[in-house]
N, CA, C and O atoms as CSV, one atom per row, in Angstrom:
chain,resi,resn,atom,element,x,y,z
A,1,MET,N,N,0.856,-1.171,-0.028
A,1,MET,CA,C,-0.100,-0.044,0.136
A,1,MET,C,C,0.784,1.399,-0.134
A,1,MET,O,O,1.874,1.565,0.413
A,2,ASP,N,N,0.279,2.253,-0.895
A,2,ASP,CA,C,1.281,3.392,-0.863
A,2,ASP,C,C,1.293,4.202,0.580
A,2,ASP,O,O,0.269,4.077,1.252
A,3,SER,N,N,2.075,4.805,0.975
A,3,SER,CA,C,1.891,5.614,2.257
A,3,SER,C,C,1.305,6.881,1.889
A,3,SER,O,O,0.845,7.496,2.851
A,4,ASP,N,N,1.194,7.442,0.765
A,4,ASP,CA,C,-0.014,8.764,0.664
A,4,ASP,C,C,-1.541,8.162,0.634
A,4,ASP,O,O,-2.477,8.960,0.694
A,5,SER,N,N,-1.736,7.063,0.562
A,5,SER,CA,C,-3.190,6.367,0.360
A,5,SER,C,C,-3.734,6.422,1.881
A,5,SER,O,O,-4.917,6.261,2.179
A,6,CYS,N,N,-2.404,6.742,3.044
A,6,CYS,CA,C,-3.041,6.720,4.571
A,6,CYS,C,C,-2.983,7.838,5.019
A,6,CYS,O,O,-3.332,8.118,6.166
A,7,ASP,N,N,-2.395,8.902,3.934
A,7,ASP,CA,C,-2.344,10.151,4.736
A,7,ASP,C,C,-3.721,10.736,5.044
A,7,ASP,O,O,-4.573,10.244,4.304
A,8,ARG,N,N,-4.185,11.600,5.874
A,8,ARG,CA,C,-4.998,12.356,6.407
A,8,ARG,C,C,-4.944,13.691,6.268
A,8,ARG,O,O,-3.840,14.230,6.345
A,9,TYR,N,N,-5.991,14.392,6.064
A,9,TYR,CA,C,-6.173,15.888,5.958
A,9,TYR,C,C,-7.302,16.708,6.791
A,9,TYR,O,O,-8.464,16.379,7.027
A,10,SER,N,N,-6.719,17.671,7.093
A,10,SER,CA,C,-8.030,18.932,7.637
A,10,SER,C,C,-8.147,19.794,6.808
A,10,SER,O,O,-7.369,20.182,5.937
A,11,ILE,N,N,-9.427,20.192,7.161
A,11,ILE,CA,C,-10.118,21.450,6.459
A,11,ILE,C,C,-9.973,22.790,7.317
A,11,ILE,O,O,-10.736,22.831,8.283
A,12,ILE,N,N,-9.206,23.800,7.160
A,12,ILE,CA,C,-9.228,24.684,7.924
A,12,ILE,C,C,-9.740,26.180,7.235
A,12,ILE,O,O,-9.375,26.720,6.191
A,13,ARG,N,N,-10.548,26.529,8.070
A,13,ARG,CA,C,-11.166,27.898,7.817
A,13,ARG,C,C,-10.488,28.962,8.099
A,13,ARG,O,O,-10.229,29.238,9.271
A,14,HIS,N,N,-10.084,29.748,7.049
A,14,HIS,CA,C,-8.842,30.846,7.133
A,14,HIS,C,C,-9.657,31.911,6.782
A,14,HIS,O,O,-10.380,31.924,5.787
A,15,TYR,N,N,-9.521,33.000,7.771
A,15,TYR,CA,C,-10.158,34.337,7.667
A,15,TYR,C,C,-8.750,35.434,7.359
A,15,TYR,O,O,-7.594,35.366,7.775
A,16,MET,N,N,-9.465,36.488,6.404
A,16,MET,CA,C,-8.136,37.537,5.648
A,16,MET,C,C,-8.249,38.530,6.863
A,16,MET,O,O,-7.310,39.319,6.763
A,17,SER,N,N,-9.064,38.832,8.042
A,17,SER,CA,C,-8.626,39.766,9.260
A,17,SER,C,C,-7.886,39.050,10.060
A,17,SER,O,O,-8.324,37.996,10.522
A,18,ALA,N,N,-6.781,39.458,10.321
A,18,ALA,CA,C,-5.832,39.335,11.318
A,18,ALA,C,C,-6.495,39.080,13.039
A,18,ALA,O,O,-5.845,38.470,13.888
A,19,SER,N,N,-7.680,39.591,13.267
A,19,SER,CA,C,-8.142,39.482,14.364
A,19,SER,C,C,-8.914,38.238,14.471
A,19,SER,O,O,-9.181,37.825,15.599
A,20,VAL,N,N,-9.254,37.674,13.568
A,20,VAL,CA,C,-10.384,36.318,13.690
A,20,VAL,C,C,-9.581,34.921,13.260
A,20,VAL,O,O,-9.220,34.660,12.112
A,21,ARG,N,N,-9.410,34.205,14.262
A,21,ARG,CA,C,-8.762,33.008,14.469
A,21,ARG,C,C,-9.000,32.120,13.416
A,21,ARG,O,O,-10.196,31.906,13.224
A,22,ARG,N,N,-8.215,31.535,12.673
A,22,ARG,CA,C,-8.517,30.326,11.836
A,22,ARG,C,C,-9.063,29.313,12.448
A,22,ARG,O,O,-8.798,29.227,13.647
A,23,ARG,N,N,-10.059,28.151,11.784
A,23,ARG,CA,C,-11.040,27.118,12.420
A,23,ARG,C,C,-10.654,25.824,11.875
A,23,ARG,O,O,-10.168,25.825,10.744
A,24,THR,N,N,-10.813,24.538,12.598
A,24,THR,CA,C,-10.617,23.725,11.592
A,24,THR,C,C,-11.959,22.975,11.530
A,24,THR,O,O,-12.554,22.700,12.572
A,25,ILE,N,N,-12.476,22.617,10.228
A,25,ILE,CA,C,-13.809,22.270,9.700
A,25,ILE,C,C,-14.130,21.103,10.163
A,25,ILE,O,O,-15.203,20.769,10.667
A,26,ALA,N,N,-12.770,20.200,9.912
A,26,ALA,CA,C,-13.208,18.740,9.346
A,26,ALA,C,C,-11.825,17.997,9.492
A,26,ALA,O,O,-10.887,18.722,9.159
A,27,THR,N,N,-11.482,16.799,9.885
A,27,THR,CA,C,-10.483,16.284,10.205
A,27,THR,C,C,-10.631,14.977,9.744
A,27,THR,O,O,-11.770,14.519,9.650
A,28,GLY,N,N,-9.508,14.198,9.395
A,28,GLY,CA,C,-9.526,12.702,9.190
A,28,GLY,C,C,-9.784,12.275,7.589
A,28,GLY,O,O,-10.047,11.135,7.205
A,29,LEU,N,N,-9.644,13.489,6.736
A,29,LEU,CA,C,-10.187,12.791,5.237
A,29,LEU,C,C,-9.058,12.826,4.256
A,29,LEU,O,O,-8.109,13.605,4.340
A,30,THR,N,N,-9.224,11.934,3.326
A,30,THR,CA,C,-8.322,11.777,2.407
A,30,THR,C,C,-8.142,13.099,1.628
A,30,THR,O,O,-8.755,14.160,1.510
A,31,LEU,N,N,-7.196,12.627,1.228
A,31,LEU,CA,C,-6.692,13.895,-0.417
A,31,LEU,C,C,-7.910,14.234,-0.980
A,31,LEU,O,O,-8.334,15.389,-0.936
A,32,GLU,N,N,-8.567,13.234,-1.556
A,32,GLU,CA,C,-9.750,13.046,-2.350
A,32,GLU,C,C,-10.893,14.065,-1.708
A,32,GLU,O,O,-11.490,14.842,-2.453
A,33,GLN,N,N,-11.161,14.019,-0.301
A,33,GLN,CA,C,-12.259,14.518,0.176
A,33,GLN,C,C,-11.744,15.881,0.448
A,33,GLN,O,O,-12.460,16.855,0.215
A,34,ALA,N,N,-10.802,15.984,0.824
A,34,ALA,CA,C,-10.138,17.424,1.359
A,34,ALA,C,C,-10.258,18.303,-0.166
A,34,ALA,O,O,-10.637,19.463,-0.332
A,35,GLN,N,N,-9.882,17.498,-0.983
A,35,GLN,CA,C,-9.924,18.487,-2.529
A,35,GLN,C,C,-11.280,18.541,-2.965
A,35,GLN,O,O,-11.509,19.698,-3.317
A,36,ALA,N,N,-12.467,17.681,-3.127
A,36,ALA,CA,C,-13.552,17.837,-3.104
A,36,ALA,C,C,-14.287,18.886,-2.556
A,36,ALA,O,O,-15.027,19.674,-3.145
A,37,HIS,N,N,-13.945,18.804,-1.080
A,37,HIS,CA,C,-14.907,20.254,-0.144
A,37,HIS,C,C,-14.280,21.363,-0.586
A,37,HIS,O,O,-15.058,22.288,-0.820
A,38,CYS,N,N,-12.698,21.675,-0.857
A,38,CYS,CA,C,-12.145,22.980,-1.301
A,38,CYS,C,C,-12.585,23.561,-2.590
A,38,CYS,O,O,-12.472,24.723,-2.979
A,39,ALA,N,N,-13.244,22.268,-3.334
A,39,ALA,CA,C,-13.460,22.814,-4.960
A,39,ALA,C,C,-15.069,23.338,-4.825
A,39,ALA,O,O,-15.604,23.998,-5.715
A,40,ASP,N,N,-15.690,22.978,-3.692
A,40,ASP,CA,C,-17.191,23.694,-3.645
A,40,ASP,C,C,-16.957,25.198,-3.683
A,40,ASP,O,O,-16.010,25.777,-3.150
A,41,PRO,N,N,-17.943,25.756,-4.384
A,41,PRO,CA,C,-17.885,27.132,-4.243
A,41,PRO,C,C,-18.105,28.004,-3.200
A,41,PRO,O,O,-17.712,29.164,-3.068
A,42,GLU,N,N,-19.137,26.950,-2.085
A,42,GLU,CA,C,-19.596,27.764,-0.785
A,42,GLU,C,C,-18.594,27.312,0.385
A,42,GLU,O,O,-18.792,27.145,1.588
A,43,THR,N,N,-17.381,27.170,-0.456
A,43,THR,CA,C,-15.810,27.196,0.989
A,43,THR,C,C,-15.091,28.408,0.544
A,43,THR,O,O,-13.887,28.515,0.778
A,44,SER,N,N,-15.824,29.438,-0.155
A,44,SER,CA,C,-15.059,30.945,0.151
A,44,SER,C,C,-15.920,31.940,-0.251
A,44,SER,O,O,-16.643,31.951,-1.248
A,45,SER,N,N,-15.730,33.119,0.955
A,45,SER,CA,C,-16.594,34.353,0.733
A,45,SER,C,C,-16.902,34.726,-0.451
A,45,SER,O,O,-18.027,35.204,-0.594
A,46,ILE,N,N,-15.938,34.614,-1.726
A,46,ILE,CA,C,-15.923,34.807,-2.714
A,46,ILE,C,C,-17.044,34.671,-3.679
A,46,ILE,O,O,-17.693,35.515,-4.298
A,47,THR,N,N,-17.098,33.214,-3.630
A,47,THR,CA,C,-17.894,32.553,-4.606
A,47,THR,C,C,-19.231,31.764,-3.758
A,47,THR,O,O,-20.099,31.122,-4.350
A,48,ALA,N,N,-19.191,31.936,-2.483
A,48,ALA,CA,C,-20.544,31.261,-1.638
A,48,ALA,C,C,-21.654,32.025,-1.978
A,48,ALA,O,O,-21.524,33.224,-2.226
A,49,CYS,N,N,-22.821,31.417,-2.021
A,49,CYS,CA,C,-24.030,32.259,-2.636
A,49,CYS,C,C,-25.188,31.906,-1.305
A,49,CYS,O,O,-26.297,32.439,-1.302
A,50,LYS,N,N,-24.833,31.132,-0.425
A,50,LYS,CA,C,-25.931,30.617,0.625
A,50,LYS,C,C,-25.931,31.338,2.047
A,50,LYS,O,O,-24.918,31.625,2.685
A,51,SER,N,N,-27.239,31.575,2.425
A,51,SER,CA,C,-27.284,32.683,3.250
A,51,SER,C,C,-26.431,32.723,4.442
A,51,SER,O,O,-26.030,33.799,4.886
A,52,ALA,N,N,-26.100,31.458,5.045
A,52,ALA,CA,C,-25.121,31.326,6.086
A,52,ALA,C,C,-23.594,31.899,5.874
A,52,ALA,O,O,-22.928,32.589,6.646
A,53,ALA,N,N,-23.274,31.408,4.627
A,53,ALA,CA,C,-22.181,31.857,4.215
A,53,ALA,C,C,-21.826,33.701,3.863
A,53,ALA,O,O,-20.793,34.370,3.853
A,54,ARG,N,N,-22.933,33.929,3.670
A,54,ARG,CA,C,-22.863,35.513,3.446
A,54,ARG,C,C,-23.060,36.386,4.495
A,54,ARG,O,O,-22.533,37.495,4.587
A,55,GLN,N,N,-24.090,35.706,5.571
A,55,GLN,CA,C,-23.869,36.093,7.043
A,55,GLN,C,C,-22.408,36.015,7.781
A,55,GLN,O,O,-21.815,36.880,8.426
A,56,ARG,N,N,-22.091,34.852,7.500
A,56,ARG,CA,C,-20.283,34.991,8.146
A,56,ARG,C,C,-19.811,36.056,7.512
A,56,ARG,O,O,-19.473,37.080,8.106
A,57,THR,N,N,-19.742,35.883,6.101
A,57,THR,CA,C,-18.740,37.104,5.501
A,57,THR,C,C,-18.867,38.551,6.303
A,57,THR,O,O,-17.915,39.230,6.688
A,58,LYS,N,N,-20.391,38.880,6.475
A,58,LYS,CA,C,-20.755,40.310,7.146
A,58,LYS,C,C,-20.105,40.113,8.472
A,58,LYS,O,O,-19.271,40.966,8.776
A,59,ARG,N,N,-20.320,39.190,9.280
A,59,ARG,CA,C,-19.834,39.162,10.690
A,59,ARG,C,C,-18.221,39.289,10.727
A,59,ARG,O,O,-17.577,40.106,11.385
A,60,LEU,N,N,-17.620,38.082,9.686
A,60,LEU,CA,C,-15.857,38.299,10.016
A,60,LEU,C,C,-15.291,38.365,8.715
A,60,LEU,O,O,-14.313,37.655,8.483
A,61,GLY,N,N,-15.612,38.884,8.094
A,61,GLY,CA,C,-14.922,38.994,6.514
A,61,GLY,C,C,-14.602,38.526,5.718
A,61,GLY,O,O,-15.308,37.531,5.555
A,62,GLN,N,N,-13.951,38.596,5.066
A,62,GLN,CA,C,-13.577,37.127,3.606
A,62,GLN,C,C,-13.114,36.294,4.413
A,62,GLN,O,O,-12.813,36.578,5.572
A,63,TRP,N,N,-12.977,34.918,3.785
A,63,TRP,CA,C,-12.723,33.788,4.372
A,63,TRP,C,C,-12.825,32.620,3.198
A,63,TRP,O,O,-13.687,32.626,2.320
A,64,PHE,N,N,-11.643,31.478,3.362
A,64,PHE,CA,C,-11.754,30.736,2.399
A,64,PHE,C,C,-11.161,29.431,3.301
A,64,PHE,O,O,-10.405,29.518,4.268
A,65,ASP,N,N,-11.679,28.289,2.751
A,65,ASP,CA,C,-11.387,26.905,3.202
A,65,ASP,C,C,-10.207,26.435,2.472
A,65,ASP,O,O,-10.184,26.552,1.247
A,66,GLY,N,N,-9.174,25.886,3.142
A,66,GLY,CA,C,-8.025,25.235,2.629
A,66,GLY,C,C,-7.730,23.651,3.587
A,66,GLY,O,O,-8.371,23.176,4.524
A,67,TYR,N,N,-6.689,23.229,2.987
A,67,TYR,CA,C,-6.752,21.912,3.541
A,67,TYR,C,C,-5.388,21.707,3.897
A,67,TYR,O,O,-4.584,22.558,3.514
A,68,GLN,N,N,-5.011,20.811,4.508
A,68,GLN,CA,C,-3.174,20.411,5.358
A,68,GLN,C,C,-3.183,19.212,5.383
A,68,GLN,O,O,-4.253,18.606,5.328
A,69,LYS,N,N,-2.062,18.609,5.468
A,69,LYS,CA,C,-2.029,17.435,5.666
A,69,LYS,C,C,-1.901,17.211,7.364
A,69,LYS,O,O,-1.412,18.086,8.079
A,70,ASN,N,N,-2.306,16.180,7.788
A,70,ASN,CA,C,-2.189,15.700,9.555
A,70,ASN,C,C,-0.813,15.805,9.661
A,70,ASN,O,O,-0.256,15.561,10.731
């Protein structure tokens, strides 16, 4: 088994404002799952259309979800 297939990733929400701390959204994901999450337009304040995302942007400023290897 390839060691890369056992790697796990976390989704981290990053905020543009330095006063807002980044937040872990999910953990234990495969690379494919993490990439699929981040490819969704709802995972960035610039492309998100849903009400919850728009409200988050109003409250906290611009943001985006990224992934990192655990």
